[in-house]
C-alpha positions in Angstrom: 47.0 -0.2 20.1 44.4 -2.7 18.9 45.4 -5.1 16.2 44.0 -4.1 12.7 44.2 -5.6 9.3 43.1 -4.0 6.1 39.8 -5.4 4.8 40.3 -8.5 2.5 38.7 -6.7 -0.6 40.6 -3.4 -0.4 42.5 -2.4 -3.6 44.8 0.3 -4.4 42.6 2.6 -6.6 45.2 4.7 -8.4 48.8 6.4 -8.3 49.3 10.0 -9.0 52.7 11.0 -10.7 54.7 14.1 -10.9 55.8 14.5 -14.4 58.2 17.0 -16.1 56.0 17.2 -19.4 52.5 16.5 -19.4 52.1 15.7 -23.2 55.2 13.5 -23.2 53.8 11.6 -20.4 50.4 11.2 -22.2 52.4 10.0 -25.2 53.7 7.1 -22.9 50.6 6.2 -20.9 47.9 6.8 -23.6 49.5 6.5 -26.9 51.9 3.6 -26.2 50.1 1.8 -23.1 46.6 2.7 -24.2 45.0 4.5 -21.1 42.2 6.9 -21.9 41.9 10.3 -20.6 39.0 10.8 -18.5 39.6 14.4 -17.5 42.0 17.3 -17.7 42.9 20.1 -15.4 44.2 22.8 -17.8 47.8 22.2 -18.9 48.7 20.9 -15.4 47.0 17.5 -14.8 45.3 14.8 -16.5 43.6 11.7 -15.1 43.6 8.6 -17.2 42.1 5.1 -16.9 41.3 1.7 -18.4 37.9 0.7 -18.9 36.1 3.8 -18.0 37.2 3.9 -14.2 37.4 7.5 -13.1 41.3 7.2 -13.0 44.0 4.8 -12.4 46.6 7.1 -12.9 46.9 11.0 -12.3 49.7 12.9 -14.1 50.6 16.4 -12.9 53.3 19.1 -13.4 52.2 21.0 -10.2 55.8 20.7 -8.6 57.7 19.1 -11.4 57.1 21.0 -14.8 60.5 21.0 -16.7 62.4 19.3 -13.8 64.8 16.4 -14.1 63.9 12.9 -12.8 64.1 12.1 -9.3 67.5 10.6 -8.3 67.7 6.7 -8.5 69.3 6.4 -5.0 66.6 8.3 -3.2 63.5 7.5 -1.3 60.5 7.5 -3.3 58.4 5.4 -5.6 60.2 2.3 -7.1 57.7 1.5 -9.7 53.9 1.6 -10.5 52.5 -1.9 -11.2 49.7 -2.3 -13.8 47.9 -5.6 -13.6 46.8 -7.1 -16.9 43.8 -9.4 -16.8 45.2 -12.3 -18.8 48.6 -13.8 -19.9 47.6 -13.1 -23.5 47.0 -9.4 -22.7 50.6 -9.2 -21.4 51.8 -10.8 -24.6 50.0 -8.2 -26.7 51.3 -5.3 -24.8 54.8 -6.9 -25.1 54.6 -7.0 -28.9 53.1 -3.4 -28.9 56.0 -1.8 -27.0 58.5 -4.0 -28.9 57.1 -2.8 -32.2 57.2 0.7 -31.0 60.9 0.3 -30.1 60.5 1.5 -26.5 63.2 0.1 -24.2 62.4 -2.6 -21.5 64.4 -2.6 -18.4 63.7 -6.3 -17.5 61.4 -9.2 -17.6 60.8 -11.6 -14.8 59.0 -14.7 -13.8 58.0 -14.3 -10.0 56.2 -17.5 -9.5 53.0 -15.6 -8.6 53.2 -13.5 -11.7 55.0 -12.7 -14.8 56.2 -9.2 -15.4 57.7 -6.7 -18.0 59.6 -3.8 -16.7 60.2 -0.3 -18.2 60.6 3.4 -17.4 58.3 6.2 -18.3 59.8 9.2 -19.9 60.4 10.7 -16.4 62.2 7.5 -15.3 59.2 6.4 -13.2 59.4 2.6 -12.9 56.6 0.8 -14.6 55.8 -2.9 -14.1 53.4 -4.5 -16.6 52.2 -7.9 -15.3 49.6 -10.7 -15.0 48.9 -12.7 -11.9 48.9 -16.6 -12.2 45.7 -18.4 -10.7 46.0 -18.3 -6.8 46.1 -22.1 -6.7 49.2 -22.1 -8.9 51.1 -19.7 -6.6 54.4 -21.5 -5.4 54.2 -22.1 -1.5 56.8 -22.8 1.2 56.3 -25.7 3.6 55.2 -23.2 6.3 52.5 -22.1 3.8 53.9 -18.7 3.0 54.5 -17.6 -0.7 57.7 -18.8 -2.5 58.2 -15.7 -4.5 61.3 -15.3 -6.6 62.7 -13.6 -9.7 63.7 -15.9 -12.5 64.0 -15.1 -16.1 60.8 -14.9 -18.0 60.1 -17.5 -20.7 59.5 -15.1 -23.5 58.8 -18.0 -26.0 56.0 -19.3 -23.8 54.6 -15.9 -23.2 54.4 -15.1 -27.1 52.8 -18.5 -27.6 49.8 -16.9 -25.9 49.1 -15.1 -29.1 48.8 -18.4 -31.1 45.9 -19.7 -28.9 42.2 -19.2 -29.7 
């Protein structure tokens, strides 16, 4: 088979999640995180987005209405990662979620990015993160990335809100 690599500008366009309760999921993704509804398919599915894109996230109950969360120790989605444009915007969503008293599951500095972790109401993992500029990414001597998971400096993150 011929060697093939995905084109450089390829992006992952959206994720489609099975949820047990559509309105409960909308409470999390729209009311808490701030996504906007772009279209509804009756009471079974909703597409939501940031910035007017056709959809970044699809939510449906086609196979999952009223069902319990998927087992943690099973194959499946680990988390959906939502990329914020700036470090300040990540600090803003941190404050919003904290003020809403919604629980986080963790916070990490990965060298290439800084991330906040939480679960949606169906226990789907959600990562909220921003990427450091590529020229700041830590590299190994062989030229590959030096990614890691260290504690996130929350004081430094929140200092972004004092800038400007």
